[in-house]
Every structure is written in structure tokens, then in C-alpha cells.
Phi, psi and omega in degrees: 000187186271163186286152186304313177306313183292326179294324182290320177303319181287318181298318181291320177311304188291334179283323177297313187297311185297316167318308184290320173302307179299328180290314184297319176298315186300320179295312176296329172301304184307321179298312180303308188303317183296316184289331172293318176293331179293307184305313177296322174294318174308325177294330185255346186251122175256338183249154173248136173257116181262131186233122181260123183236146178264122187239160176288149175307144178214159169279146183227136176249133190230159175208142183232141184196163176258124174245151180289329184208164177297333179303341185266359183303333173296333177303313180293332175287324178296334179274332189274316183308317182293335175282347178284325188301322181287341180266006181053050173221170171208185187290140172239003188210186179289144177279146186232150174221148169245126189227122181242132172273143178231161183282152171316131174097350184279000000 
């Protein structure tokens, strides 16, 4: 078999990998739950209250893509999230998306 220290090293690397995967999946779940809450609020709320706030500068990570419908927006977040892990960063605020519809052929 493998020496004890080598086995420990393998298991520690696997542990880190699983923790990263768990964090990514937790972030996906949080985005889904947030979107569900937004959809539920849209059903009951017909007017919006706009508040303009001054915020501290922050770094922003973006991804751009063409998706068939807004329901596929999570696909873009799924593409973005893995690139955050090597940078040792994660979402610190609400995830945001800008979606615009286009006519076929545009």
C-alpha cells in the first residue's frame, strides 16, 4: 500500500476539492433560492421602489453569452463560478444579470 503520509496528502487534497465543490454548489443553491424569492415577489408586487445608493468601489466578475431564454441564465453563472475559485474569491453580494431579448436572426 501507500505510505501513511502520502495517503494523508491524497485525502487532504480530496478534502479541499470537495469543500470547493460544496461551496460552488451552495452558491448555486443560493442563486436559485434568490431567484425564486424574486419571482414570488413579482407575482405580488406590481410597482418598484428605486433607491440610489453610493457604494464603495468593488471588483466585478462578468461573463457574456447568448441563451435561448431567461430560464437558462443560471448556465452563465455556472460558467462564471468555477473561474472565481482559482482567484480565491466568491460572491459577496447579490448576483446580477442583464438580459435583453432579441428577435430571431439578430
